[in-house]
Every structure is written in C-alpha cells, then in structure tokens.
N, C-alpha and C positions, 0 to 999 in steps of 0.2 A: 388614347383611351383620353376621353372627356373627363374635364372634372363630376363628383357626384354631384354636387349639390347644383350643378346645372342641368345633369339628366336629370334629375328631381325634377326640377323647377319645367323643364320640356313636357317631361314625362304629364307632369299635374296639365299644361297646357294645350298638350293632346287629347288628355281627358277631356276636359274641356269644350273644346272646339272641334273633333275630328266627328266627321258623320262617314259611316261608311257608304260605300258605293252605291249596297244593300238596299241601303236604309233610304240613298237618296234615289233608285230606282223605285224600289216600292212606294214611295210619297205620292199620291194622287189627289191633285189639290181639287177643291170642291167647285164646282161651277155651277151658275145658276144662269139654266137653260131659257131664253125670253122665249115667252110665250108663243106658241104657234101660232093662233089666230091673228092676233098683232103684228108677229113678222109677215104673215101672207097678206093682212091687211094692206102693210106698207109696201109691199112687193104691188102688188093690186094698182094704187096710187100712182107707183110709180111708171107699171106697166101703163096705164090709160094717156099719163102725161108724155110720154114721149111715143103714143100713138100718135099725137095730134099732131106736136112736130116733127116726128120725122117720118110715119108711115111706116115705117119698117116692121110695126108686131103688126102680127094677125091676132083678134079679139082671143081666138083660142091659145096664145100663148100659154105655156107655165112658166109660171109666175120665177120661177128658178131660172132659168135660160132667160129670161127677159134682165135678172138681176148681175148675168153674168153677160149679161151686151152691154150693160147700162155705162159702165165705166170707162168702154172704148170710148163710148158718146164721148166723155170728157175728156180725155185724152191732151195736154197742152203740152206740147214740145218747147215751147217757151220757157213754163213754168218747170217744168224736167231740169232743164239746162241751169235755170237759176237754182235748185237745189243743187245740182253737182255744183256750181260753181260756191257752194256754202259750207263744201264738206272740208270736217279739221283737217290739220295738218297729219301725215302720215307718220309712222312710225320714225323712221330714219329725217326727218325735218324735225319731230320731236326730242331725240333723240342729240339730233347737235345743237338745237337749242339749251341741253339741260347740261349738257356737257361746257359750252358760252356759259352757262348761269354758274355752276359751279367754280368757273374761272380755271378747268380744269387738262391738260393738256392732252393729246389725243394716246401718249406713250405711257400716261399714269393712267389714262383709263383702261386701256388694254392690259396695263401688266397688271393691275390692281382684281381685273376680272380674272387675271391669269388666263388668254385667252389668245392665238397668235393676231401679231400684227396683219398678216394676211386677211384674217378671216376679219378682225376688226375694219379693215380695210372696203371687203366688197360689204359690207353691211353699211357703210356710208357713204361709199359710191355707184357700187354695182344695182343698175336699175335692175328690179325687179326683184333684187337678192332680197329673203325673209329667210330672218334668225332664228332658228329653234326655240320653245319656249325655258331649257337650259341655260341658253348663252346668256337669253335676255336679263333672267334672276341674276347671271352671275354680274352683269350689267350695273340693274340695278341696285348693287350689291356694294359693286364699286364707284357708284358715283353716290354711295351711302344716303340712299332716297326714305321718304317714309314709307309705312304701309300702301298708303293711300296713292303716293305716289307711282310707289311702284304699279296699283294697281292698274294707275292710268296709262302708263306707256305700255303696261302687256296688252290693252285692250286695244293700243293702237297696231298692235301687229296683231289683233285679233286672239288674244290669250287672255286669261284672266287668274286670278287667286280662286283656286278653291275649297274649300275648307272638306272634300273628299281624297283630299292629296294631303298624306303625311307631309311630303315634299315641302307643299306651301306652307302649309304650317309651320313648319320647322324656319321656314323662308322668313314669316311674318311674323313669329315669335323673335328670333335674329336684331330681324330690322327694330322692331319696338324693342330691344333690351341691346340696340347700340353695339351688335356685331356685326361687321361688315365684313370683316377678311373672310374672304373665298376660301382661303386653306381651311382656317376653324371650321368656317360652315359645312365646308364639305366633311372635317373630320366627324361631326356630328350625325351631318347625311349617311356615312360609312356606317358608323354606329347602331342605325337605322335601317340599314341595307338597301337605301335609299339611291337614286343615280345622283351623281355629281356635278354640280356647279361645272358652265362652259365645257362638258363634254358632249355637246352637239347633238345629243339625243335630247325627245319631248316628253 
C-alpha cells in the first residue's frame, strides 16, 4: 500500500492532467482549407511551367494529376542521401551516451531498472532490437532522468509520454518529484491497476 498523502497527490496530478482516450479521439482540430480558386490557379501555373520545360503534360491534364507528378520531377537523390546522413542518433546510441554521462556501470543500470542482464545486453548490442515502452520507462527511472530527458529518449525509440495514459502520468509525476525507485513506482502502478515497468509489455 502506498502512503495516503502520496495517493492524494497522485490523484490530484491525474485529475489535472489526465485526458481520456475518448476525449482525445473526439477532438477534431479546426483546419482552414485553402481557397479552391487560388489552389487551382497555383496548380495551373505549375502545370504550364512544366509543360514548357518537359513537354510531358497535355493542355488538358488535370491539375491534380499535375501536382502528383511535379514532386517526381524535383527528386534529388543527392539531397536525400544528405538528409539521411543528418539523422539523429538512434535509441541505442543515445542510451549508451546517457549511461556514460551519468557515470553508471551497466550492472548499476539494469539492476536499478529491474531488468535482466540478458535483456539489457540485447538492448545495447543486438542489432535491430527494439525494447518495449515499459522497459524504456524503467531505464529512464534507473538513470534518474527529468521528464524532458525521458521524453527525448522515448522518442528515439518511437514512443512518447501521453496524457491519455495514467501509466505515463504516474511515471511523469514520479520523475518530477524525485521518485526513481522502480520498485516504488511499480507499487504505485499496481495500486492503479497499471502495467508494471520492466515487464516487457507496451
């Protein structure tokens, strides 16, 4: 059982920040659609330009078809390679650098995260291995990261904190309040019937 004061604080935190999935799904952002006449004029100008340069469109080519074809004319393989070369570090590289920055040994990290040595080895050295979100959250707590640092690490693996997840909000609360023990956090998650960190589930 978690302390009553801690429970009350978490309840207040969830009440303030939690957004149900139903509310998220029902939200439809307002989108200002462009003026149809303006869009068609731009499309026709682009069409005329490429008719002169390439001669591949007929005068009756539909403007929509023209727009679909135009990006292909501008495809630049060299630019694509440059962009790919500027990709940020992946999750594994970022994790290794964070561990080094924190001056922690591998054993200190996987013990604090309460994950097996084999799983930790797979994360660091098995090519193409992608850990589940709960495993990464356990590592974030073990490394004593801030919410911002944790979110950045999650995004490296294709995840993110969500205010529609009580699990995520509880972990964020703990990080904000200096609660890093995975055992303690799992006790709180258990009280709220949430999956436990390091369990390998998403």
